[in-house]
DSSP file (Angstrom, degrees, kcal/mol; ACC not computed):
  #  RESIDUE AA STRUCTURE BP1 BP2  ACC     N-H-->O    O-->H-N    N-H-->O    O-->H-N    TCO  KAPPA ALPHA  PHI   PSI    X-CA   Y-CA   Z-CA
    1    1 A M              0   0    0      0, 0.0     2,-0.3     0, 0.0     0, 0.0   0.000 360.0 360.0 360.0 133.2   65.0   97.6   17.2
    2    2 A K        -     0   0    0      1,-0.0     2,-0.3     2,-0.0     0, 0.0  -0.568 360.0-143.6 -77.2 134.2   64.0   94.7   15.1
    3    3 A T        -     0   0    0     -2,-0.3     2,-0.5     2,-0.0    -1,-0.0  -0.697   6.3-144.7 -96.2 154.4   65.1   91.3   16.3
    4    4 A Y        -     0   0    0     -2,-0.3     2,-0.6     2,-0.0    -2,-0.0  -0.971   4.4-153.2-123.5 117.6   66.2   88.5   14.0
    5    5 A D        -     0   0    0     -2,-0.5    -2,-0.0     3,-0.0     0, 0.0  -0.805  13.4-141.7 -91.6 123.2   65.4   84.9   14.7
    6    6 A I        -     0   0    0     -2,-0.6     2,-0.2     1,-0.0    69,-0.1  -0.735  21.4-122.7 -83.5 120.2   67.9   82.5   13.2
    7    7 A P        -     0   0    0      0, 0.0     2,-0.3     0, 0.0    71,-0.2  -0.462  29.9-142.7 -63.1 128.7   66.1   79.4   11.9
    8    8 A K        -     0   0    0     -2,-0.2    17,-2.5     1,-0.1     2,-0.3  -0.647  18.0-105.1 -94.1 150.7   67.7   76.4   13.6
    9    9 A V  E     +A   24   0A   0     53,-3.2    15,-0.3    -2,-0.3     3,-0.1  -0.591  39.5 170.7 -71.4 128.9   68.3   73.1   12.0
   10   10 A V  E     +     0   0A   0     13,-3.3     2,-0.3     1,-0.4    14,-0.2   0.489  64.0   2.6-116.6 -10.3   65.7   70.6   13.3
   11   11 A G  E     -A   23   0A   0     12,-1.4    12,-3.0     2,-0.0    -1,-0.4  -0.978  58.7-167.6-166.9 160.0   66.4   67.7   10.9
   12   12 A F  E     -A   22   0A   0     -2,-0.3     2,-0.4    10,-0.2    10,-0.2  -0.990   8.1-156.0-152.9 160.2   68.6   66.5    8.1
   13   13 A K  E     -A   21   0A   0      8,-2.0     8,-2.7    -2,-0.3     2,-0.3  -0.988  23.4-126.6-139.5 128.1   69.0   63.8    5.5
   14   14 A F  E     +A   20   0A   0     -2,-0.4     6,-0.2     6,-0.2     3,-0.1  -0.567  30.9 174.1 -69.7 133.0   72.2   62.7    3.8
   15   15 A L  E     -     0   0A   0      4,-2.6     2,-0.3    -2,-0.3     5,-0.2   0.768  54.2 -34.3-103.9 -80.8   71.8   62.9    0.0
   16   16 A Q  E >  S-A   19   0A   0      3,-0.6     3,-3.1     0, 0.0    -1,-0.3  -0.995 103.9 -23.6-147.1 152.4   75.1   62.1   -1.8
   17   17 A D  T 3  S-     0   0    0     -2,-0.3    -2,-0.1     1,-0.3    16,-0.0  -0.299 129.5 -25.0  48.0-116.6   78.7   62.7   -1.0
   18   18 A Y  T 3  S+     0   0    0     -4,-0.1    16,-2.6    -2,-0.1     2,-0.4   0.135 108.6 115.5-111.3  17.9   78.7   65.7    1.3
   19   19 A T  E <   +AB  16  33A   0     -3,-3.1    -4,-2.6    14,-0.3    -3,-0.6  -0.758  41.0 177.6 -91.9 132.1   75.4   67.1    0.2
   20   20 A V  E     -AB  14  32A   0     12,-2.5    12,-2.7    -2,-0.4     2,-0.6  -0.945  29.8-129.9-132.0 152.4   72.6   67.2    2.8
   21   21 A E  E     -AB  13  31A   0     -8,-2.7    -8,-2.0    -2,-0.3     2,-0.4  -0.919  29.4-158.3 -99.3 125.2   69.0   68.3    2.9
   22   22 A L  E     -AB  12  30A   0      8,-3.5     8,-2.3    -2,-0.6     2,-0.5  -0.855   7.4-154.0-107.0 138.7   68.5   70.5    6.0
   23   23 A E  E     -AB  11  29A   0    -12,-3.0   -13,-3.3    -2,-0.4   -12,-1.4  -0.954  16.2-154.8-110.0 128.5   65.1   71.1    7.6
   24   24 A F  E >   -A    9   0A   0      4,-3.1     3,-2.4    -2,-0.5   -15,-0.2  -0.645  28.7-108.9-103.6 160.1   64.8   74.4    9.6
   25   25 A G  T 3  S+     0   0    0    -17,-2.5   -16,-0.1     1,-0.3    -1,-0.1   0.664 116.3  61.9 -60.8 -19.0   62.5   75.2   12.4
   26   26 A N  T 3  S-     0   0    0    -18,-0.2    -1,-0.3     2,-0.1     3,-0.1   0.363 121.7-104.3 -88.9   5.5   60.5   77.6   10.2
   27   27 A G  S <  S+     0   0    0     -3,-2.4    -2,-0.1     1,-0.3     2,-0.1   0.274  79.0 131.1  93.3 -10.9   59.6   74.7    8.0
   28   28 A E        -     0   0    0     -5,-0.1    -4,-3.1     1,-0.0     2,-0.4  -0.427  42.2-153.4 -76.6 151.4   62.0   75.5    5.1
   29   29 A R  E     -B   23   0A   0     -6,-0.2     2,-0.4    -2,-0.1    -6,-0.2  -0.970  12.6-176.8-122.8 141.2   64.2   72.9    3.6
   30   30 A R  E     -B   22   0A   0     -8,-2.3    -8,-3.5    -2,-0.4     2,-0.5  -0.996  21.5-137.4-138.8 143.4   67.5   73.6    1.9
   31   31 A V  E     +B   21   0A   0     -2,-0.4     2,-0.4   -10,-0.2   -10,-0.2  -0.891  29.1 179.7-101.3 126.8   70.0   71.5    0.1
   32   32 A V  E     -B   20   0A   0    -12,-2.7   -12,-2.5    -2,-0.5     2,-0.9  -0.989  29.1-140.1-132.6 133.1   73.6   72.3    1.0
   33   33 A D  E >   -B   19   0A   0     -2,-0.4     3,-0.7   -14,-0.2   -14,-0.3  -0.833  19.1-172.0 -89.2 107.2   77.0   70.9   -0.2
   34   34 A L  T >>  +     0   0    0    -16,-2.6     3,-1.2    -2,-0.9     4,-1.2   0.628  67.1  85.1 -77.5 -13.4   79.0   70.9    3.0
   35   35 A A  H >> S+     0   0    0      1,-0.3     4,-0.7     2,-0.2     3,-0.5   0.875  84.1  57.9 -57.4 -38.2   82.2   69.9    1.4
   36   36 A R  H <4 S+     0   0    0     -3,-0.7    -1,-0.3     1,-0.2    -2,-0.2   0.768 108.8  45.9 -66.6 -23.0   83.0   73.5    0.5
   37   37 A Y  H <4 S+     0   0    0     -3,-1.2    -1,-0.2    -4,-0.2    -2,-0.2   0.678 111.7  51.5 -88.2 -19.7   82.9   74.4    4.2
   38   38 A L  H << S+     0   0    0     -4,-1.2    10,-0.2    -3,-0.5    -2,-0.2   0.420  80.8 113.5-101.2   1.0   85.0   71.5    5.4
   39   39 A Q     <  +     0   0    0     -4,-0.7     2,-0.3    -3,-0.1     6,-0.1  -0.396  51.9  57.4 -72.3 151.6   88.0   71.9    3.1
   40   40 A G  S    S-     0   0    0      4,-0.1     2,-0.2    -2,-0.1    -2,-0.0  -0.927  85.3 -54.3 130.3-154.5   91.2   72.8    4.6
   41   41 A E  S >  S+     0   0    0     -2,-0.3     3,-0.9     4,-0.1     4,-0.3  -0.684  86.5  15.7-119.7 172.1   93.4   71.3    7.3
   42   42 A G  T 3> S-     0   0    0      1,-0.2     4,-1.5    -2,-0.2     3,-0.2  -0.367 121.0  -2.5  71.6-139.9   93.1   70.2   10.8
   43   43 A V  H 3> S+     0   0    0      1,-0.2     4,-0.8     2,-0.2    -1,-0.2   0.822 132.4  54.6 -62.5 -34.8   89.8   69.6   12.5
   44   44 A F  H X4 S+     0   0    0     -3,-0.9     3,-0.9     1,-0.2     4,-0.4   0.918 106.1  51.7 -65.9 -42.3   87.8   70.7    9.4
   45   45 A A  H >4 S+     0   0    0     -4,-0.3     3,-1.5     1,-0.2     4,-0.3   0.837 100.4  64.3 -62.4 -32.1   89.5   68.2    7.2
   46   46 A S  H >< S+     0   0    0     -4,-1.5     3,-1.4     1,-0.3    -1,-0.2   0.830  93.1  61.4 -62.6 -30.4   88.7   65.4    9.7
   47   47 A A  T << S+     0   0    0     -3,-0.9    -1,-0.3    -4,-0.8    -2,-0.2   0.657  92.4  66.7 -71.8 -13.9   85.0   65.9    9.0
   48   48 A L  T <  S+     0   0    0     -3,-1.5    -1,-0.3    -4,-0.4    -2,-0.2   0.597  74.2 104.1 -80.7 -10.8   85.6   65.0    5.4
   49   49 A E  S X> S-     0   0    0     -3,-1.4     4,-3.3    -4,-0.3     3,-1.2  -0.594  78.5-132.6 -69.0 126.2   86.5   61.4    6.4
   50   50 A P  H 3> S+     0   0    0      0, 0.0     4,-2.0     0, 0.0    -1,-0.1   0.846 103.9  52.7 -52.8 -39.3   83.4   59.4    5.6
   51   51 A D  H 34 S+     0   0    0      1,-0.2    -4,-0.1     2,-0.2     4,-0.1   0.811 116.8  39.4 -69.5 -27.0   83.3   57.6    8.9
   52   52 A I  H X4 S+     0   0    0     -3,-1.2     3,-1.9    -6,-0.2    -1,-0.2   0.875 112.1  55.2 -84.4 -43.2   83.4   60.9   10.8
   53   53 A F  H >< S+     0   0    0     -4,-3.3     3,-1.6     1,-0.3    -2,-0.2   0.886 101.5  59.5 -57.0 -39.1   81.0   62.8    8.4
   54   54 A S  T 3< S+     0   0    0     -4,-2.0    -1,-0.3    -5,-0.3    -2,-0.1   0.598  94.9  65.4 -68.0  -9.7   78.4   60.1    8.9
   55   55 A K  T <  S+     0   0    0     -3,-1.9    -1,-0.3    -5,-0.1    -2,-0.2   0.182  72.7 141.2 -96.8  16.6   78.3   60.9   12.6
   56   56 A M    <   +     0   0    0     -3,-1.6     2,-0.3    10,-0.1    10,-0.2  -0.260  25.7 175.9 -58.2 143.0   77.0   64.5   12.0
   57   57 A F  E     -C   65   0B   0      8,-2.6     8,-2.4     0, 0.0     2,-0.6  -0.938  36.5 -98.9-144.3 166.7   74.4   65.6   14.5
   58   58 A I  E     -C   64   0B   0     -2,-0.3     6,-0.2     6,-0.2     2,-0.1  -0.801  42.3-143.7 -89.9 122.5   72.4   68.7   15.4
   59   59 A E    >   -     0   0    0      4,-2.3     3,-2.3    -2,-0.6     4,-0.1  -0.331  29.2 -93.4 -85.1 170.2   74.0   70.6   18.2
   60   60 A E  T 3  S+     0   0    0      1,-0.3    -1,-0.1     2,-0.1    -2,-0.0   0.779 122.3  54.7 -52.8 -35.8   72.3   72.5   21.0
   61   61 A G  T 3  S-     0   0    0      1,-0.0    -1,-0.3     3,-0.0     3,-0.1   0.430 121.9-100.4 -83.7   1.7   72.3   75.8   19.2
   62   62 A G  S <  S+     0   0    0     -3,-2.3   -53,-3.2     1,-0.3    -2,-0.1   0.581  87.8 110.0  92.1  10.0   70.6   74.4   16.1
   63   63 A G  S    S-     0   0    0    -55,-0.2    -4,-2.3    -4,-0.1     2,-0.3  -0.360  72.1 -92.3-101.1-172.5   73.7   74.0   14.0
   64   64 A L  E     +CD  58  72B   0      8,-1.5     8,-2.7    -6,-0.2     2,-0.3  -0.765  43.9 173.6-102.4 150.8   75.5   70.9   12.7
   65   65 A A  E     -CD  57  71B   0     -8,-2.4    -8,-2.6    -2,-0.3     6,-0.2  -0.970  19.4-148.3-151.0 163.9   78.4   69.3   14.6
   66   66 A W    >   -     0   0    0      4,-2.1     3,-2.1    -2,-0.3   -10,-0.1  -0.935  33.9-112.1-131.4 154.7   80.7   66.3   14.5
   67   67 A P  T 3  S+     0   0    0      0, 0.0   -11,-0.0     0, 0.0   -15,-0.0   0.733 112.1  71.1 -59.0 -21.7   82.4   64.4   17.3
   68   68 A S  T 3  S-     0   0    0    -16,-0.1     3,-0.1     2,-0.1   -22,-0.1   0.587 121.6-100.8 -72.4  -9.1   85.7   65.7   16.0
   69   69 A G  S <  S+     0   0    0     -3,-2.1     2,-0.2     1,-0.4   -25,-0.1   0.325  78.8 134.3 107.3  -7.9   84.8   69.2   17.3
   70   70 A V        +     0   0    0    -27,-0.2    -4,-2.1   -26,-0.0    -1,-0.4  -0.547  27.6 172.2 -74.1 137.5   83.7   70.8   14.0
   71   71 A D  E     -D   65   0B   0     -6,-0.2     2,-0.4    -2,-0.2    -6,-0.2  -0.990  21.3-154.7-144.8 157.5   80.5   72.8   14.1
   72   72 A M  E     -D   64   0B   0     -8,-2.7    -8,-1.5    -2,-0.3    -2,-0.0  -0.998  23.3-123.3-133.0 131.2   78.6   75.0   11.8
   73   73 A C     >  -     0   0    0     -2,-0.4     4,-1.7   -10,-0.2     3,-0.2  -0.400  19.0-124.2 -74.9 150.2   76.2   77.7   12.9
   74   74 A P  H  > S+     0   0    0      0, 0.0     4,-2.9     0, 0.0     5,-0.2   0.811 107.2  61.9 -64.2 -30.2   72.6   77.6   11.7
   75   75 A N  H  > S+     0   0    0      2,-0.2     4,-2.2     1,-0.2     6,-0.2   0.935 105.7  45.3 -61.7 -46.9   72.8   81.2   10.2
   76   76 A M  H  >>S+     0   0    0     -3,-0.2     5,-1.4     1,-0.2     4,-0.9   0.913 115.8  47.4 -62.2 -43.2   75.5   80.2    7.8
   77   77 A L  H  <5S+     0   0    0     -4,-1.7    -2,-0.2     2,-0.2    -1,-0.2   0.902 111.6  49.7 -66.8 -41.4   73.7   77.0    6.8
   78   78 A Y  H  <5S+     0   0    0     -4,-2.9    -1,-0.2     1,-0.2    -2,-0.2   0.918 119.9  35.4 -65.1 -43.7   70.3   78.8    6.3
   79   79 A H  H  <5S-     0   0    0     -4,-2.2    -1,-0.2    -5,-0.2    -2,-0.2   0.496 100.2-135.4 -90.0  -4.0   71.7   81.5    4.1
   80   80 A N  T  <5 -     0   0    0     -4,-0.9    -3,-0.2    -3,-0.2    -4,-0.1   0.897  35.5-173.9  49.5  47.4   74.2   79.2    2.5
   81   81 A L      < -     0   0    0     -5,-1.4    -1,-0.1    -6,-0.2     3,-0.1  -0.338  28.7-100.6 -69.4 151.3   76.9   81.8    2.8
   82   82 A P        -     0   0    0      0, 0.0    -1,-0.1     0, 0.0   -45,-0.0  -0.394  51.5 -85.5 -68.2 152.6   80.3   81.2    1.3
   83   83 A P    >   -     0   0    0      0, 0.0     3,-1.4     0, 0.0   -46,-0.0  -0.265  34.4-124.8 -57.1 144.7   83.0   80.0    3.6
   84   84 A A  T 3  S+     0   0    0      1,-0.3   -47,-0.0    -3,-0.1     0, 0.0   0.761 106.9  60.8 -64.4 -25.0   84.8   82.9    5.4
   85   85 A S  T 3  S+     0   0    0      2,-0.1     2,-0.4     0, 0.0    -1,-0.3   0.563  82.5  97.8 -82.3  -7.5   88.2   81.7    4.2
   86   86 A V  S <  S-     0   0    0     -3,-1.4     2,-0.4     2,-0.0     0, 0.0  -0.669  70.4-136.6 -85.6 131.7   87.4   82.1    0.4
   87   87 A E              0   0    0     -2,-0.4    -2,-0.1     1,-0.1    -3,-0.0  -0.729 360.0 360.0 -86.7 134.0   88.5   85.2   -1.3
   88   88 A V              0   0    0     -2,-0.4    -1,-0.1     0, 0.0    -2,-0.0   0.409 360.0 360.0-100.6 360.0   85.9   86.8   -3.6
């Protein structure tokens, strides 16, 4: 059985608004607009507050996280998948 290694986020740079450049452990860089993932209510909406968004960090599993409890897995970020709540 083939195993699949999920590239983990190893660095990031804020660009503008909620767009960030992510650097992955495999050396690739991707630009992602995180606003589309953070829309909604509750804990996700809290990450859209500029003072909270600016406290983004890389969590232990290689994804992104905020002190408010919001986190995003590296697989979703790497593949820039649409949010699960959006109907296609």
